[in-house]
ROLO-471091 format. One line per field, with one value per residue (C-alpha): residue number from 0; residue in one letter; x, y, z. Coordinates in pm, 1 decimal. Example, Ala and Ser with C-alpha at 12.3 -4.5 7.8 and 13.67 -1.06 7.14 Angstrom:
% residues 2
lumfi = [0 1]
drendren = [A S]
c1 = [1230.0 1367.0]
c2 = [-450.0 -106.0]
c3 = [780.0 714.0]
//
This chain:
% residues 437
lumfi = [0 1 2 3 4 5 6 7 8 9 10 11 12 13 14 15 16 17 18 19 20 21 22 23 24 25 26 27 28 29 30 31 32 33 34 35 36 37 38 39 40 41 42 43 44 45 46 47 48 49 50 51 52 53 54 55 56 57 58 59 60 61 62 63 64 65 66 67 68 69 70 71 72 73 74 75 76 77 78 79 80 81 82 83 84 85 86 87 88 89 90 91 92 93 94 95 96 97 98 99 100 101 102 103 104 105 106 107 108 109 110 111 112 113 114 115 116 117 118 119 120 121 122 123 124 125 126 127 128 129 130 131 132 133 134 135 136 137 138 139 140 141 142 143 144 145 146 147 148 149 150 151 152 153 154 155 156 157 158 159 160 161 162 163 164 165 166 167 168 169 170 171 172 173 174 175 176 177 178 179 180 181 182 183 184 185 186 187 188 189 190 191 192 193 194 195 196 197 198 199 200 201 202 203 204 205 206 207 208 209 210 211 212 213 214 215 216 217 218 219 220 221 222 223 224 225 226 227 228 229 230 231 232 233 234 235 236 237 238 239 240 241 242 243 244 245 246 247 248 249 250 251 252 253 254 255 256 257 258 259 260 261 262 263 264 265 266 267 268 269 270 271 272 273 274 275 276 277 278 279 280 281 282 283 284 285 286 287 288 289 290 291 292 293 294 295 296 297 298 299 300 301 302 303 304 305 306 307 308 309 310 311 312 313 314 315 316 317 318 319 320 321 322 323 324 325 326 327 328 329 330 331 332 333 334 335 336 337 338 339 340 341 342 343 344 345 346 347 348 349 350 351 352 353 354 355 356 357 358 359 360 361 362 363 364 365 366 367 368 369 370 371 372 373 374 375 376 377 378 379 380 381 382 383 384 385 386 387 388 389 390 391 392 393 394 395 396 397 398 399 400 401 402 403 404 405 406 407 408 409 410 411 412 413 414 415 416 417 418 419 420 421 422 423 424 425 426 427 428 429 430 431 432 433 434 435 436]
drendren = [X X X X X X X X X X X X X X X X X X X X X X X X X X X X X X X X X X X X X X X X X X X X X X X X X X X X X X X X X X X X X X X X X X X X X X X X X X X X X X X X X X X X X X X X X X X X X X X X X X X X X X X X X X X X X X X X X X X X X X X X X X X X X X X X X X X X X X X X X X X X X X X X X X X X X X X X X X X X X X X X X X X X X X X X X X X X X X X X X X X X X X X X X X X X X X X X X X X X X X X X X X X X X X X X X X X X X X X X X X X X X X X X X X X X X X X X X X X X X X X X X X X X X X X X X X X X X X X X X X X X X X X X X X X X X X X X X X X X X X X X X X X X X X X X X X X X X X X X X X X X X X X X X X X X X X X X X X X X X X X X X X X X X X X X X X X X X X X X X X X X X X X X X X X X X X X X X X X X X X X X X X X X X X X X X X X X X X X X X X X X X X X X X X X X X X X X X X X X X X X X X X X X X X X X X X X X X X X X X X X X X X X X X X X X X X X X X X X X X]
c1 = [694.1 733.9 585.6 607.0 380.8 387.0 214.3 188.1 441.6 699.6 790.5 730.6 813.1 522.6 619.9 362.9 27.9 213.5 430.2 115.0 -54.6 254.8 201.8 -162.5 -320.0 -601.9 -828.1 -1173.3 -1208.9 -1527.5 -1482.1 -1446.2 -1144.7 -1333.4 -1321.8 -1682.5 -1632.2 -1434.7 -1600.0 -1608.9 -1341.7 -1117.9 -1139.6 -1059.3 -747.3 -641.2 -258.2 -240.6 -387.0 -371.7 -179.7 -148.4 164.1 143.3 -240.2 -479.0 -646.2 -1001.2 -1145.2 -911.1 -990.4 -1366.6 -1332.5 -1131.8 -1380.5 -1672.9 -1482.8 -1434.3 -1802.5 -1901.0 -1676.7 -1878.0 -2210.5 -2273.5 -2394.1 -2241.4 -2169.2 -1787.9 -1849.2 -2086.6 -1959.9 -1894.1 -2064.1 -2406.3 -2375.9 -2545.4 -2331.2 -2377.8 -2267.1 -1960.7 -1864.5 -1888.7 -1661.6 -1410.8 -1426.8 -1372.9 -1077.7 -925.3 -966.6 -803.3 -492.0 -494.1 -571.7 -537.6 -609.2 -897.4 -956.2 -1312.2 -1362.5 -1725.9 -1851.3 -2221.5 -2241.0 -2461.7 -2625.9 -2984.6 -3073.9 -3099.1 -2761.1 -2599.9 -2727.8 -2575.9 -2248.2 -2244.8 -2303.4 -2001.3 -1785.1 -1869.3 -1792.3 -1450.7 -1388.4 -1455.4 -1197.1 -932.4 -922.8 -872.5 -1113.3 -1052.5 -1400.8 -1410.6 -1754.3 -1929.8 -2252.9 -2245.5 -2509.3 -2281.0 -1994.4 -2219.8 -2349.2 -2030.1 -1720.0 -1532.3 -1324.5 -1354.7 -1079.8 -1164.5 -954.1 -1009.8 -821.1 -567.4 -491.2 -573.8 -831.1 -920.4 -942.6 -1202.7 -1399.5 -1739.5 -1937.9 -1788.4 -1897.2 -2238.4 -2353.3 -2333.8 -1975.2 -1868.8 -2010.3 -1832.2 -1500.9 -1556.4 -1650.6 -1429.6 -1709.2 -2040.8 -2344.6 -2684.7 -2850.0 -2740.3 -2966.3 -2957.5 -3291.4 -3454.8 -3783.8 -3983.2 -4126.2 -4297.0 -4389.8 -4565.1 -4524.6 -4206.9 -4199.3 -4491.4 -4457.6 -4760.5 -4792.6 -4419.9 -4352.6 -4061.4 -4105.9 -4108.7 -3868.1 -4109.1 -4485.7 -4734.1 -4526.6 -4676.0 -4553.7 -4488.1 -4231.5 -4265.0 -4023.5 -3840.7 -3936.7 -3720.0 -3915.7 -3774.2 -3799.5 -3765.9 -3779.2 -3563.6 -3287.4 -3452.5 -3786.8 -3759.3 -3652.7 -3330.0 -3491.8 -3766.6 -3517.6 -3318.5 -3637.6 -3700.6 -3343.0 -3356.4 -3078.2 -3316.3 -3604.4 -3952.9 -4230.0 -4502.7 -4561.0 -4562.9 -4315.3 -4450.9 -4212.9 -4348.5 -4694.5 -4587.4 -4526.5 -4165.0 -4001.7 -3697.0 -3531.3 -3166.7 -2980.4 -2878.1 -3250.2 -3314.1 -3015.9 -3138.9 -3477.9 -3309.2 -3326.4 -3001.0 -2915.3 -2650.6 -2617.9 -2583.9 -2264.9 -2060.0 -1736.9 -1856.7 -2149.0 -2091.4 -1720.8 -1439.7 -1193.7 -875.3 -962.1 -893.1 -1131.8 -1161.3 -1234.1 -1509.9 -1662.9 -1657.8 -1787.0 -2160.9 -2088.1 -1852.8 -2080.1 -2058.6 -1678.7 -1656.6 -1436.5 -1461.0 -1338.5 -1151.9 -1234.1 -1179.0 -983.7 -944.1 -1324.3 -1368.7 -1104.8 -1275.6 -1617.9 -1477.8 -1296.4 -1619.3 -1798.3 -1497.0 -1504.6 -1884.7 -1936.0 -1599.6 -1435.5 -1100.3 -841.3 -468.6 -525.4 -793.1 -570.8 -577.4 -739.7 -1092.4 -1018.9 -777.2 -1040.6 -1239.5 -1597.3 -1732.0 -1524.6 -1610.7 -1977.7 -1925.2 -1759.0 -2065.0 -2289.4 -2078.4 -2105.9 -2486.0 -2504.2 -2323.8 -2615.1 -2857.2 -3098.1 -3451.8 -3481.9 -3195.9 -3224.2 -2992.2 -2962.8 -2792.4 -2614.5 -2412.8 -2317.4 -1958.5 -1921.8 -1813.9 -2038.0 -1879.3 -1911.1 -2266.9 -2362.9 -2215.7 -2413.7 -2729.2 -2660.6 -2612.2 -2941.4 -3116.9 -2964.2 -3077.8 -3433.6 -3435.3 -3343.4 -3653.2 -3498.7 -3705.8 -3507.8 -3568.3 -3365.6 -3343.1 -3186.5 -3158.1 -3080.0 -3409.9 -3278.2 -3146.5 -3461.3 -3673.7 -3439.3 -3415.9 -3749.8 -4061.3 -4258.4 -4173.6 -4288.5 -4228.1 -4172.9 -4211.6 -4228.0 -4169.1 -4466.5 -4532.0 -4703.4 -4767.2 -4701.1 -4599.1 -4678.6 -4633.0 -4264.4 -4184.3 -4410.2 -4372.4 -4153.5 -3909.6 -4150.5 -4422.4 -4189.9 -4065.0 -4425.1 -4494.9 -4159.8 -4201.7 -4570.0]
c2 = [3717.9 3577.8 3323.9 2950.0 2651.5 2348.6 2014.6 1783.9 2003.1 1986.0 2292.9 2247.2 2453.4 2494.9 2680.1 2543.2 2359.9 2041.8 2067.2 2133.1 1826.5 1620.9 1725.5 1612.9 1956.8 1998.3 2294.1 2323.6 2671.5 2874.8 2860.0 2487.7 2351.1 2094.4 2065.4 2052.3 1833.6 1567.4 1284.7 1270.3 999.1 1197.6 1504.5 1313.4 1156.1 1444.3 1460.3 1147.2 890.7 523.4 350.2 -0.8 7.4 307.1 325.3 473.8 200.7 341.5 39.0 85.3 460.0 394.9 137.6 378.9 663.0 441.0 351.8 724.2 799.5 495.6 631.8 956.1 773.4 902.2 751.0 942.7 784.9 819.9 831.3 1126.6 1455.1 1715.7 1982.5 1818.7 1786.3 2023.1 2265.5 2047.2 1734.9 1916.4 2010.9 1649.4 1550.1 1809.6 1646.4 1303.3 1437.7 1573.8 1233.8 1065.8 1276.1 1128.5 1469.4 1499.4 1873.8 1998.0 2369.0 2458.0 2809.4 2928.2 2575.8 2656.2 2978.9 2837.2 2540.2 2485.8 2421.8 2045.1 2044.2 2233.7 1970.3 1698.2 1890.4 1919.9 1544.8 1475.1 1734.3 1566.3 1228.7 1351.0 1493.8 1148.1 1003.0 1231.6 1486.3 1845.7 2091.7 2465.3 2591.9 2945.5 3103.8 3438.2 3265.7 3289.2 3023.3 2770.7 2848.2 2770.4 2455.1 2293.4 2440.3 2350.9 2670.2 2998.8 3231.8 3586.3 3776.0 4143.5 4334.7 4053.4 4045.5 3792.9 3924.0 3631.4 3253.9 3109.0 2787.0 2814.0 2724.1 3038.9 3274.8 3424.6 3582.9 3942.5 3905.6 3731.3 4015.3 4275.0 4094.9 4081.1 4446.3 4590.7 4780.9 4718.3 4702.4 4798.2 4587.9 4350.4 4543.2 4925.9 5091.6 5347.6 5526.4 5408.1 5692.5 5521.1 5704.0 5616.9 5284.6 5296.0 4947.4 4713.0 4364.5 4176.4 3807.4 3751.5 3404.8 3201.6 2826.6 2639.5 2886.0 3177.6 3138.4 3425.8 3642.0 3984.5 4241.7 4614.6 4816.3 5178.0 5466.7 5440.2 5076.2 4769.6 4473.0 4136.7 3814.3 3497.5 3129.2 2823.4 2796.4 2724.3 2883.6 3129.9 3450.6 3510.3 3392.3 3652.7 3929.8 3835.9 3875.7 4219.5 4318.5 4170.1 3920.4 3642.0 3668.9 3645.2 3439.3 3669.2 3953.0 4329.0 4564.1 4911.5 5185.8 5508.5 5414.2 5353.7 5014.2 4961.8 4709.8 4540.0 4269.8 4331.4 4454.0 4772.9 4856.1 4801.5 5021.9 5294.3 5278.9 5316.6 4951.8 4794.8 4446.5 4357.7 3996.4 3705.9 3600.5 3915.5 3744.4 3614.4 3839.6 4160.6 4226.8 4171.6 4041.3 4093.8 4457.3 4737.1 4865.4 5195.2 5019.7 4808.8 5124.3 5299.8 5018.8 5102.2 5473.0 5529.6 5777.3 6007.5 6013.1 6043.0 6322.2 6292.3 5943.7 5913.1 5855.2 6142.6 5934.9 6232.1 6269.5 5894.0 5893.3 6185.7 6020.8 5692.4 5861.4 6028.3 5691.6 5520.8 5774.4 5775.8 5400.8 5319.0 5109.8 4981.8 4951.6 5016.9 5214.1 5241.0 5050.8 4741.7 4433.2 4380.1 4011.0 4094.3 4261.5 4112.5 4007.5 4311.1 4557.9 4375.6 4419.2 4789.6 4829.7 4673.8 4903.7 5215.1 5162.9 5143.5 5447.0 5644.7 5554.3 5714.9 5421.5 5440.1 5064.2 4864.5 4490.0 4334.0 3956.0 3787.5 4117.4 3986.3 3637.2 3557.4 3889.8 3937.5 4084.3 4431.0 4462.3 4331.5 4611.5 4869.7 4719.4 4735.3 5102.3 5181.4 5011.0 5214.7 5538.7 5459.0 5388.6 5714.9 5892.6 5750.8 5459.0 5146.4 4851.4 4480.9 4238.0 3863.2 3673.4 3316.1 3431.0 3466.9 3693.3 3930.6 3947.6 3993.8 4248.6 4470.8 4449.0 4663.5 4389.0 4030.8 3816.6 3441.1 3227.0 2850.9 2642.9 2941.2 3134.0 3392.0 3197.9 3474.2 3828.9 3940.0 4300.5 4302.8 4210.7 4340.2 4083.4 3785.9 3484.1 3276.0 2983.3 3184.5 3261.3 2898.8 2771.6 2964.7 2860.1 2483.5 2396.3]
c3 = [-1638.3 -1290.3 -1049.3 -994.6 -1060.1 -833.6 -899.9 -601.5 -427.3 -705.0 -916.1 -1287.6 -1596.6 -1837.5 -2154.0 -2393.8 -2403.8 -2483.6 -2168.9 -1965.7 -2114.0 -2028.8 -1666.4 -1674.2 -1728.6 -1975.3 -2050.1 -2199.7 -2342.8 -2359.9 -2739.9 -2818.2 -3012.2 -3216.5 -3596.1 -3713.9 -4025.3 -3837.4 -3637.8 -3256.7 -3270.3 -3502.6 -3279.2 -2960.4 -3108.3 -3339.1 -3341.1 -3119.1 -3357.8 -3260.2 -3537.5 -3667.0 -3876.5 -4112.3 -4085.0 -3828.7 -3624.8 -3639.9 -3456.6 -3161.7 -3148.2 -3159.0 -2877.4 -2664.9 -2733.0 -2625.2 -2302.1 -2228.1 -2281.7 -2070.8 -1794.5 -1810.0 -1830.6 -2184.7 -2510.3 -2800.9 -3141.0 -3201.7 -3579.5 -3563.2 -3707.1 -3438.4 -3650.7 -3597.3 -3217.6 -2978.7 -2779.1 -2471.2 -2660.5 -2799.7 -2446.5 -2339.3 -2626.0 -2499.9 -2151.6 -2303.9 -2502.3 -2183.7 -2012.1 -2310.7 -2226.5 -1872.7 -1725.3 -1352.4 -1351.7 -1563.4 -1626.6 -1737.0 -1868.7 -1844.7 -1924.8 -1872.9 -2071.4 -2350.7 -2173.2 -2071.0 -1707.4 -1764.9 -1949.7 -1664.8 -1415.7 -1633.4 -1648.6 -1267.1 -1229.2 -1447.6 -1264.9 -929.5 -1082.5 -1200.6 -853.7 -701.9 -942.7 -791.5 -1075.6 -966.3 -1126.2 -1183.1 -1261.5 -1398.8 -1389.4 -1355.5 -1246.3 -870.0 -810.4 -979.7 -739.5 -442.9 -613.2 -732.6 -569.2 -246.0 -244.3 -429.3 -544.6 -659.0 -912.8 -986.9 -1256.9 -1278.5 -905.3 -640.6 -391.8 -168.3 -145.1 91.7 160.6 -8.0 310.9 474.8 192.2 112.2 -215.9 -91.6 32.5 -290.3 -500.6 -288.3 -333.2 -710.8 -762.1 -487.1 -314.8 -138.1 -362.3 -225.1 -495.2 -774.4 -1006.8 -1009.0 -948.4 -1183.8 -1194.8 -1497.0 -1701.7 -1995.9 -2310.3 -2634.0 -2815.6 -3026.2 -3177.5 -3243.0 -3391.1 -3521.6 -3608.0 -3671.2 -3824.9 -3958.7 -4008.4 -3677.1 -3512.8 -3462.2 -3469.8 -3447.7 -3218.6 -3138.2 -2884.6 -2836.0 -2641.8 -2529.6 -2494.0 -2162.4 -2115.3 -2066.5 -2202.2 -2093.4 -2289.0 -2076.8 -2177.4 -2223.1 -2483.6 -2817.8 -2720.3 -3012.0 -2836.1 -3029.5 -3354.9 -3311.6 -3242.4 -3555.0 -3763.1 -3618.9 -3702.4 -4051.0 -3985.4 -4101.9 -4349.3 -4196.4 -4358.9 -4230.7 -3988.2 -3963.7 -3798.8 -3698.5 -3584.4 -3436.8 -3565.1 -3927.0 -4093.6 -4204.8 -4436.4 -4286.5 -4495.6 -4398.7 -4090.2 -4270.6 -4322.1 -3949.3 -3857.8 -4094.7 -3917.4 -3574.0 -3459.5 -3334.2 -3204.8 -2948.8 -3060.1 -2809.8 -2990.7 -2978.3 -3083.0 -3419.6 -3498.6 -3300.2 -3351.9 -3598.1 -3336.8 -3547.0 -3615.1 -3372.6 -3113.2 -3303.9 -3634.2 -3477.0 -3330.0 -3666.2 -3893.1 -3881.4 -3868.4 -4160.6 -4338.7 -4038.1 -4064.4 -4442.7 -4571.0 -4947.4 -5036.4 -4706.3 -4338.8 -4097.4 -3840.7 -3606.7 -3580.1 -3543.7 -3265.3 -3083.9 -3097.5 -2971.2 -2682.8 -2579.8 -2548.5 -2396.3 -2111.1 -2087.0 -2056.5 -1896.4 -2167.7 -2031.9 -2310.1 -2348.0 -2671.6 -2945.9 -3189.9 -2969.7 -3127.5 -3006.0 -2955.4 -2673.7 -2454.7 -2167.8 -2235.7 -2051.8 -2255.0 -2580.3 -2497.2 -2428.4 -2773.2 -2938.6 -2734.2 -2815.1 -3190.6 -3165.1 -2929.8 -3200.5 -3433.6 -3183.2 -3225.9 -3084.9 -3026.6 -2871.5 -2853.2 -2591.2 -2650.6 -2352.4 -2269.9 -1972.9 -2094.0 -1988.3 -1802.0 -1441.7 -1175.2 -1180.2 -1557.1 -1539.9 -1302.0 -1538.9 -1832.3 -1622.5 -1538.1 -1907.1 -1992.7 -1725.7 -1854.4 -2207.8 -2085.7 -1887.5 -2210.3 -2374.6 -2566.1 -2607.2 -2471.0 -2535.6 -2323.8 -2396.7 -2104.0 -1988.7 -1637.5 -1447.8 -1173.9 -1442.2 -1651.5 -1337.4 -1182.4 -1491.8 -1672.3 -1648.0 -1821.4 -1909.5 -2203.2 -2167.5 -2477.9 -2519.0 -2832.3 -3063.3 -2925.7 -2654.0 -2376.0 -2126.0 -2005.8 -1656.5 -1582.2 -1201.7 -1220.5 -871.1 -705.1 -939.4 -855.0 -1056.1 -1022.5 -1203.3 -1491.8 -1514.7 -1507.8 -1825.4 -1980.6 -1933.3 -1883.0]
//
């Protein structure tokens, strides 16, 4: 609506992505823009093909792609289909694509959200390399440790407004969090008094191919059970088996002391087990449907009025949860895809709260969410535990899993490798030792 953009001191008019690219600006979105069935080469030069007469010069494209990867110190086959690449490799293809556009300003939106520790280190190495080449980097992240590791300056936005810009060496973690949430926080993780009850869910000898092997655990009423481990260790795969999203090869699920059969998510939901998936955008929400419709989807029977849906009742129930868990929306008919990550996660949580589930599985509950919204999610988890719900939390962020859990199970190689009961006095090194040794 208003404002100006200056590049090297000169005002520019940017009214489309094409005009931005012409000015040397490229962006790598959190959700990649690669076409899975096309090759790496085809994705890099899509819409800008190198031609030899009326034909595409595939040899010239492959040579240029190899030069780009060499510049980044990478070895990726240009003729490999993007759909078979890892998330980290796809991201590197996006960076190569940006360089092929002669980008001088590169915007990276949550680039490390789904990367392992080793992949993040490789990403940082490339970012520093691009910086040395004179490329300006706008690095958007909710992971504070990354800001201190990679950035020269930090700018904080809150509710769409500029709060502060400061040199990173002059900022500490506590001050940065206060700027982000707009108030002092006594602790990053809210405290609660654990009052554990009887075992609600017990899982015995859960197996599925090489993904999950002989996994057994239990979680009690009022308990937050944390699952730690590296990406690919089998944590999410195990939770999907408990929820019935994937079919198990073997294993027993016991709820309130009685064996239950769960082959599909609807059977898990009927038994009072709900999963807040790690991928809320493709598995937790229908982004082109309204907030209210997403809230009501698993609860339609409750709102049935003959062959119709009682929309007034649905609206009233949604408004109750919106006020209770502080969902910020313009109106309930707003598309879920237009909300922030934190509010999207709250919508997923609200629809399961309406089911009054006994077991809530939070898989990467704060991925891509700012510090203020994280704190609110933590408070909600604590409140649920205090009400006697059994909570399972899978998280790749060690401070989070250690700060929120009553007990931690560490997975490696598709198996549970150890249990930490004295969470208050354990260290990150102890958890990582179990995760990698």
